[in-house]
GUTIVO-74967 format. One record per residue (C-alpha): x, y, z; residue in one letter. Coordinates in pm, whole numbers, plus 32768, in hexadecimal, padded with zeros to 4 digits. Each point is the difference from the previous one (the first is absolute). Layout:
# residues N
<marlo><x>X</x><y>Y</y><z>Z</z><type>A</type></marlo>
...
***
This chain:
# residues 189
<marlo><x>3683</x><y>2473</y><z>75C9</z><type>M</type></marlo>
<marlo><x>7F01</x><y>80FC</y><z>806F</z><type>K</type></marlo>
<marlo><x>8060</x><y>816C</y><z>802F</z><type>T</type></marlo>
<marlo><x>7FA6</x><y>800F</y><z>8170</z><type>W</type></marlo>
<marlo><x>80DA</x><y>7ECE</y><z>8046</z><type>M</type></marlo>
<marlo><x>8129</x><y>8099</y><z>7F48</z><type>K</type></marlo>
<marlo><x>7FD1</x><y>8145</y><z>80C1</z><type>T</type></marlo>
<marlo><x>7FF0</x><y>7F46</y><z>814D</z><type>T</type></marlo>
<marlo><x>813D</x><y>7F37</y><z>7FB4</z><type>I</type></marlo>
<marlo><x>80BB</x><y>8139</y><z>7F90</z><type>A</type></marlo>
<marlo><x>7F93</x><y>80BF</y><z>8138</z><type>A</type></marlo>
<marlo><x>806C</x><y>7EE0</y><z>80E1</z><type>A</type></marlo>
<marlo><x>8153</x><y>7FF1</y><z>7F51</z><type>L</type></marlo>
<marlo><x>8035</x><y>8177</y><z>8025</z><type>V</type></marlo>
<marlo><x>7F96</x><y>7FF5</y><z>8171</z><type>A</type></marlo>
<marlo><x>80E9</x><y>7EE0</y><z>8055</z><type>S</type></marlo>
<marlo><x>8123</x><y>80A9</y><z>7F4C</z><type>T</type></marlo>
<marlo><x>7FBC</x><y>8147</y><z>80B5</z><type>A</type></marlo>
<marlo><x>7FEB</x><y>7F49</y><z>814D</z><type>F</type></marlo>
<marlo><x>814A</x><y>7F4D</y><z>7FC1</z><type>G</type></marlo>
<marlo><x>80AC</x><y>8142</y><z>7F99</z><type>A</type></marlo>
<marlo><x>7F7E</x><y>80B8</y><z>8131</z><type>S</type></marlo>
<marlo><x>807F</x><y>7EE7</y><z>80E2</z><type>A</type></marlo>
<marlo><x>8156</x><y>8013</y><z>7F5C</z><type>A</type></marlo>
<marlo><x>8009</x><y>817A</y><z>8027</z><type>M</type></marlo>
<marlo><x>7F9D</x><y>7FE1</y><z>816D</z><type>A</type></marlo>
<marlo><x>813C</x><y>7F2C</y><z>802D</z><type>R</type></marlo>
<marlo><x>80CF</x><y>8114</y><z>7F6A</z><type>G</type></marlo>
<marlo><x>7FE6</x><y>7F8E</y><z>7E97</z><type>G</type></marlo>
<marlo><x>80C6</x><y>7EBF</y><z>8033</z><type>H</type></marlo>
<marlo><x>7F1E</x><y>7EEB</y><z>7F87</z><type>C</type></marlo>
<marlo><x>8110</x><y>7EF6</y><z>7FF1</z><type>D</type></marlo>
<marlo><x>8013</x><y>7FE0</y><z>817B</z><type>G</type></marlo>
<marlo><x>816F</x><y>8064</y><z>800B</z><type>Y</type></marlo>
<marlo><x>7FD7</x><y>8172</y><z>803A</z><type>G</type></marlo>
<marlo><x>808C</x><y>80BF</y><z>8125</z><type>P</type></marlo>
<marlo><x>7F58</x><y>7F3D</y><z>8116</z><type>G</type></marlo>
<marlo><x>8079</x><y>7FD6</y><z>8163</z><type>P</type></marlo>
<marlo><x>8115</x><y>7F10</y><z>7F99</z><type>M</type></marlo>
<marlo><x>8071</x><y>80C2</y><z>7ECE</z><type>M</type></marlo>
<marlo><x>803C</x><y>8157</y><z>8092</z><type>Q</type></marlo>
<marlo><x>8152</x><y>8075</y><z>8076</z><type>R</type></marlo>
<marlo><x>801F</x><y>8080</y><z>815F</z><type>F</type></marlo>
<marlo><x>80F0</x><y>8108</y><z>806C</z><type>D</type></marlo>
<marlo><x>810E</x><y>7F71</y><z>80E3</z><type>P</type></marlo>
<marlo><x>7F55</x><y>8075</y><z>8140</z><type>A</type></marlo>
<marlo><x>7EBA</x><y>7F58</y><z>7F9C</z><type>Q</type></marlo>
<marlo><x>80B4</x><y>7EC0</y><z>7F9F</z><type>L</type></marlo>
<marlo><x>80AD</x><y>7FF0</y><z>8152</z><type>D</type></marlo>
<marlo><x>7EB7</x><y>8036</y><z>80B7</z><type>E</type></marlo>
<marlo><x>7F4A</x><y>7F03</y><z>7F27</z><type>R</type></marlo>
<marlo><x>80FD</x><y>7EEC</y><z>8047</z><type>V</type></marlo>
<marlo><x>7FE2</x><y>803A</y><z>8177</z><type>V</type></marlo>
<marlo><x>7E83</x><y>8011</y><z>7FE9</z><type>Q</type></marlo>
<marlo><x>7FEE</x><y>7EB5</y><z>7F47</z><type>R</type></marlo>
<marlo><x>80E4</x><y>7F5D</y><z>8101</z><type>S</type></marlo>
<marlo><x>7F2D</x><y>8083</y><z>811F</z><type>E</type></marlo>
<marlo><x>7EC5</x><y>7F7B</y><z>7F58</z><type>T</type></marlo>
<marlo><x>8097</x><y>7EA9</y><z>7FC1</z><type>R</type></marlo>
<marlo><x>8082</x><y>7FEC</y><z>8164</z><type>L</type></marlo>
<marlo><x>7EAD</x><y>8064</y><z>808D</z><type>A</type></marlo>
<marlo><x>7F58</x><y>7EED</y><z>7F34</z><type>R</type></marlo>
<marlo><x>8103</x><y>7F06</y><z>8072</z><type>L</type></marlo>
<marlo><x>7FD0</x><y>8067</y><z>816C</z><type>E</type></marlo>
<marlo><x>7E89</x><y>7FCD</y><z>7FE3</z><type>L</type></marlo>
<marlo><x>802C</x><y>7EB1</y><z>7F55</z><type>A</type></marlo>
<marlo><x>80F2</x><y>7F88</y><z>810D</z><type>L</type></marlo>
<marlo><x>7F13</x><y>8060</y><z>811E</z><type>A</type></marlo>
<marlo><x>8125</x><y>8042</y><z>80E6</z><type>L</type></marlo>
<marlo><x>7FE8</x><y>7FC7</y><z>8175</z><type>K</type></marlo>
<marlo><x>806E</x><y>810D</y><z>80F7</z><type>P</type></marlo>
<marlo><x>8143</x><y>7F45</y><z>8051</z><type>D</type></marlo>
<marlo><x>805E</x><y>8006</y><z>7E8C</z><type>Q</type></marlo>
<marlo><x>7FD6</x><y>8179</y><z>7FD7</z><type>Q</type></marlo>
<marlo><x>8165</x><y>8054</y><z>8064</z><type>G</type></marlo>
<marlo><x>8094</x><y>7F17</y><z>7EFA</z><type>A</type></marlo>
<marlo><x>7F06</x><y>8084</y><z>7F01</z><type>W</type></marlo>
<marlo><x>805F</x><y>8169</y><z>8049</z><type>S</type></marlo>
<marlo><x>8171</x><y>7FB3</y><z>7FC5</z><type>Q</type></marlo>
<marlo><x>7FB0</x><y>7F45</y><z>7EBE</z><type>F</type></marlo>
<marlo><x>7F17</x><y>8112</y><z>7F82</z><type>K</type></marlo>
<marlo><x>8101</x><y>810C</y><z>8055</z><type>G</type></marlo>
<marlo><x>810E</x><y>7F49</y><z>7F3C</z><type>A</type></marlo>
<marlo><x>7F17</x><y>7FD8</y><z>7ED4</z><type>M</type></marlo>
<marlo><x>7F9B</x><y>8170</y><z>8002</z><type>L</type></marlo>
<marlo><x>816B</x><y>8072</y><z>8015</z><type>V</type></marlo>
<marlo><x>8048</x><y>7F23</y><z>7ED5</z><type>R</type></marlo>
<marlo><x>7ED3</x><y>808E</y><z>7F44</z><type>A</type></marlo>
<marlo><x>8073</x><y>8164</y><z>8040</z><type>K</type></marlo>
<marlo><x>815E</x><y>7FA9</y><z>7F85</z><type>D</type></marlo>
<marlo><x>7F70</x><y>7F5D</y><z>7EC9</z><type>V</type></marlo>
<marlo><x>7F24</x><y>812E</y><z>7FB9</z><type>G</type></marlo>
<marlo><x>8122</x><y>80F2</y><z>8026</z><type>E</type></marlo>
<marlo><x>80E1</x><y>7F2A</y><z>7F26</z><type>R</type></marlo>
<marlo><x>7EF4</x><y>7FDF</y><z>7EF3</z><type>M</type></marlo>
<marlo><x>7FD1</x><y>8178</y><z>7FFD</z><type>A</type></marlo>
<marlo><x>8178</x><y>8039</y><z>7FE3</z><type>A</type></marlo>
<marlo><x>8014</x><y>7EF6</y><z>7EF1</z><type>H</type></marlo>
<marlo><x>7EF5</x><y>80AE</y><z>7F33</z><type>R</type></marlo>
<marlo><x>809D</x><y>8155</y><z>8031</z><type>A</type></marlo>
<marlo><x>815A</x><y>7F88</y><z>7F96</z><type>A</type></marlo>
<marlo><x>805D</x><y>801E</y><z>7E91</z><type>P</type></marlo>
<marlo><x>7FE8</x><y>7EC3</y><z>7F31</z><type>W</type></marlo>
<marlo><x>8155</x><y>7F5C</y><z>7FCF</z><type>P</type></marlo>
<marlo><x>8088</x><y>804B</y><z>7EA7</z><type>A</type></marlo>
<marlo><x>80C7</x><y>7EC4</y><z>7FBE</z><type>T</type></marlo>
<marlo><x>7FC6</x><y>7E8D</y><z>8029</z><type>A</type></marlo>
<marlo><x>8119</x><y>7FEE</y><z>8100</z><type>L</type></marlo>
<marlo><x>7F63</x><y>8113</y><z>80D1</z><type>E</type></marlo>
<marlo><x>7EAF</x><y>7F4F</y><z>7FF1</z><type>R</type></marlo>
<marlo><x>80A0</x><y>7EBA</y><z>806E</z><type>L</type></marlo>
<marlo><x>80B2</x><y>80AE</y><z>811F</z><type>Q</type></marlo>
<marlo><x>7EB8</x><y>809C</y><z>806B</z><type>R</type></marlo>
<marlo><x>7F54</x><y>7EAC</y><z>7FF5</z><type>M</type></marlo>
<marlo><x>8117</x><y>7F62</y><z>80CB</z><type>E</type></marlo>
<marlo><x>7FE0</x><y>810E</y><z>8108</z><type>E</type></marlo>
<marlo><x>7E87</x><y>7FD2</y><z>800D</z><type>M</type></marlo>
<marlo><x>8033</x><y>7E89</y><z>8021</z><type>S</type></marlo>
<marlo><x>80EB</x><y>8032</y><z>8127</z><type>R</type></marlo>
<marlo><x>7F02</x><y>80E5</y><z>80A7</z><type>I</type></marlo>
<marlo><x>7EE8</x><y>7F05</y><z>7FC5</z><type>H</type></marlo>
<marlo><x>80D1</x><y>7EE9</y><z>8095</z><type>Q</type></marlo>
<marlo><x>8045</x><y>80D1</y><z>8136</z><type>T</type></marlo>
<marlo><x>7E8E</x><y>8056</y><z>8026</z><type>E</type></marlo>
<marlo><x>7F9E</x><y>7E94</y><z>7FD1</z><type>L</type></marlo>
<marlo><x>80F2</x><y>7F97</y><z>8113</z><type>A</type></marlo>
<marlo><x>7F75</x><y>810E</y><z>80E9</z><type>E</type></marlo>
<marlo><x>7E9C</x><y>7F8F</y><z>7FB7</z><type>T</type></marlo>
<marlo><x>805E</x><y>7E96</y><z>803F</z><type>R</type></marlo>
<marlo><x>8098</x><y>805E</y><z>8151</z><type>R</type></marlo>
<marlo><x>7EC2</x><y>80BD</y><z>8061</z><type>A</type></marlo>
<marlo><x>7F28</x><y>7ED5</y><z>7F9E</z><type>V</type></marlo>
<marlo><x>80E5</x><y>7F11</y><z>80BA</z><type>E</type></marlo>
<marlo><x>7FDB</x><y>80D3</y><z>813C</z><type>A</type></marlo>
<marlo><x>7E82</x><y>8013</y><z>7FE3</z><type>F</type></marlo>
<marlo><x>7FA6</x><y>7EA5</y><z>7F7A</z><type>Y</type></marlo>
<marlo><x>8046</x><y>7F35</y><z>813F</z><type>P</type></marlo>
<marlo><x>7EFE</x><y>80D3</y><z>80BC</z><type>H</type></marlo>
<marlo><x>7EE7</x><y>7F7F</y><z>7F20</z><type>L</type></marlo>
<marlo><x>7F26</x><y>7ECF</y><z>803B</z><type>S</type></marlo>
<marlo><x>7FF4</x><y>7EEF</y><z>7EF7</z><type>D</type></marlo>
<marlo><x>7EB7</x><y>8089</y><z>7F75</z><type>A</type></marlo>
<marlo><x>808F</x><y>8162</y><z>7FF5</z><type>Q</type></marlo>
<marlo><x>8139</x><y>7F7E</y><z>7F50</z><type>K</type></marlo>
<marlo><x>7F23</x><y>7F71</y><z>7EEC</z><type>K</type></marlo>
<marlo><x>7F52</x><y>8150</y><z>7FDB</z><type>V</type></marlo>
<marlo><x>814D</x><y>80B8</y><z>8001</z><type>F</type></marlo>
<marlo><x>8094</x><y>7F11</y><z>7EFE</z><type>D</type></marlo>
<marlo><x>7ED5</x><y>8037</y><z>7F1C</z><type>A</type></marlo>
<marlo><x>7FDC</x><y>8179</y><z>802F</z><type>D</type></marlo>
<marlo><x>8161</x><y>8089</y><z>8027</z><type>F</type></marlo>
<marlo><x>808D</x><y>804D</y><z>7EA9</z><type>H</type></marlo>
<marlo><x>8101</x><y>80EC</y><z>7F7B</z><type>M</type></marlo>
<marlo><x>8008</x><y>80AE</y><z>7EB2</z><type>G</type></marlo>
<marlo><x>7F01</x><y>80A4</y><z>7F1C</z><type>P</type></marlo>
<marlo><x>7F2A</x><y>7ECF</y><z>7FCA</z><type>R</type></marlo>
<marlo><x>8044</x><y>7F53</y><z>8143</z><type>G</type></marlo>
<marlo><x>8147</x><y>7F6A</y><z>7F89</z><type>G</type></marlo>
<marlo><x>7F4D</x><y>7EDD</y><z>7F5A</z><type>K</type></marlo>
<marlo><x>80A5</x><y>8036</y><z>7EB1</z><type>G</type></marlo>
<marlo><x>7EC4</x><y>8068</y><z>7F4B</z><type>D</type></marlo>
<marlo><x>8052</x><y>8077</y><z>7EA6</z><type>R</type></marlo>
<marlo><x>7EB2</x><y>8082</y><z>7F90</z><type>G</type></marlo>
<marlo><x>7EFC</x><y>7F73</y><z>7F15</z><type>P</type></marlo>
<marlo><x>8081</x><y>7F20</y><z>7EEE</z><type>G</type></marlo>
<marlo><x>815E</x><y>7FE2</y><z>808C</z><type>M</type></marlo>
<marlo><x>8082</x><y>7EA7</y><z>804F</z><type>R</type></marlo>
<marlo><x>80F2</x><y>7FA3</y><z>8112</z><type>Q</type></marlo>
<marlo><x>80CC</x><y>7F26</y><z>7F18</z><type>G</type></marlo>
<marlo><x>7FEA</x><y>7EED</y><z>7F01</z><type>R</type></marlo>
<marlo><x>7F78</x><y>7EAD</y><z>805D</z><type>A</type></marlo>
<marlo><x>814D</x><y>7F59</y><z>7FB1</z><type>D</type></marlo>
<marlo><x>80B1</x><y>80E3</y><z>80FB</z><type>G</type></marlo>
<marlo><x>80CD</x><y>80B8</y><z>7EF8</z><type>A</type></marlo>
<marlo><x>802E</x><y>8176</y><z>802C</z><type>R</type></marlo>
<marlo><x>7F54</x><y>80F1</y><z>7F19</z><type>Q</type></marlo>
<marlo><x>804D</x><y>8157</y><z>7F81</z><type>G</type></marlo>
<marlo><x>812B</x><y>80D1</y><z>7FB6</z><type>M</type></marlo>
<marlo><x>8104</x><y>8039</y><z>8109</z><type>G</type></marlo>
<marlo><x>8173</x><y>8029</y><z>8029</z><type>P</type></marlo>
<marlo><x>80A4</x><y>7F17</y><z>7F08</z><type>G</type></marlo>
<marlo><x>7EB6</x><y>7F81</y><z>7F75</z><type>R</type></marlo>
<marlo><x>7F94</x><y>8035</y><z>7E9F</z><type>G</type></marlo>
<marlo><x>7EF8</x><y>7F57</y><z>7F35</z><type>M</type></marlo>
<marlo><x>7FFB</x><y>7E8B</y><z>8040</z><type>E</type></marlo>
<marlo><x>8067</x><y>7F27</y><z>7ED9</z><type>P</type></marlo>
<marlo><x>7EE4</x><y>7FBF</y><z>7F11</z><type>G</type></marlo>
<marlo><x>7F2A</x><y>8119</y><z>8089</z><type>R</type></marlo>
<marlo><x>8063</x><y>8127</y><z>7F2E</z><type>G</type></marlo>
***
């Protein structure tokens, strides 16, 4: 290989490495994509509370636009939106208190905490259902389709998404994974 060609290839390699390193440093030095981005940072409890309410307001505004409500539906919408924002504020406050509380030391304390959270979630779900039941009859059939498609609860819209590479279950319907009373399945260890 000629000297000028070797020099050109080496210069291109050095330039591309320097460009890649500068891009990684511009991101804060995290080149794996899992650095402290917007989803990885911890908020103080006040910020977390505000963020939950902000997200709810944004989702409700999008839903309102998608529904294209008529003037006679605005009263029912206002009641529904008010109920959802009260719930969002309660969730934000509870999440902040949950984060500020010390981690339970024993398995029994963790289970008690999970049971309490489950009771709270059930209560909130019932309140949300009542708010939807009060609002839903005011919608036209076309608006009901939009509402059914766009109204979701939970971090990922309540669709059960588990992230890339995660399956919902086995094709034969058998459960997977470890859980209470489940160890390795026979012949799999």
